[in-house]
N, C-alpha and C positions, 0 to 999 in steps of 0.2 A: 583446503585440500592439499594433500601430501603428494610429492613427486615420486613416482615409481619408475624404475629402470628395469628393463627386461633384457638381460644379457643372455645370449644364446651360445650354446657349446654344441657342435655337431662333430662327433668323435673328437678329434684333436683341434679343430677349428674353433676359435672363439671370437664372438662378435660382441662388442660392448655398445650398449644402448646408451649413448651420450646425451640424448635429448630427453628421453623419460615421458611419462604421461602424468598428468594430474588427475588423481581419482580420489573419492572420498569414501568408498565403501569396500571393505576387504573382500567381499564376495565378488564384486566386480573385479577385482585384482585377480583372485582366484580363477574366475571364468576366462578372463584375458589370457593369463599364463597358460592355462590348459589349451584353450583353443589355438593359441599361437604355436604352442609345441606341436600339437596334433596336426596342424596344417603343414609345418615344416617337416615333421616326421613322415607324413604321408608321402610328400614328394621325394624326400631323401631315401626312404625304404624302397620305394618303387624304383627309382634310378639306381638304387644299389651304392649311393654315395656315402651313406651312413648307416650304423645300425643302433645309434643312441644319441638321443637328443635331450639336452638339459636346458631348461629355462630358469635361470637364477635371477630372482626378483629381489631389487634392492629398494629400500624406502629411504630416500636420500641416499647416504652412503652405507646404510646398515643393512645386513641381510634380513630379508622378510620371509621369503618362501622359495622353495626349490621344487620344480616339477621335472621328473625323469621319465622319459618314454623309450623303451628299448625294444629291439626286434630280436627274436630268437627263433630260428629255424630248426626243426628236428626232422 
């Protein structure tokens, strides 16, 4: 199983996932990245604390996947 790190960017604030999670399925990694981003985005968008959430997934130290969720009000 590979170790995946889910780093979070909330506007200009960056949170590094130093612990990571051991997962063996790319689809589980994708689902976890999307649900993590969506959960953070829901709270941040409602509170007005952010309008863009990025989940940067690393496999070990290498980039693996990026999920971007943004809010646009018109």
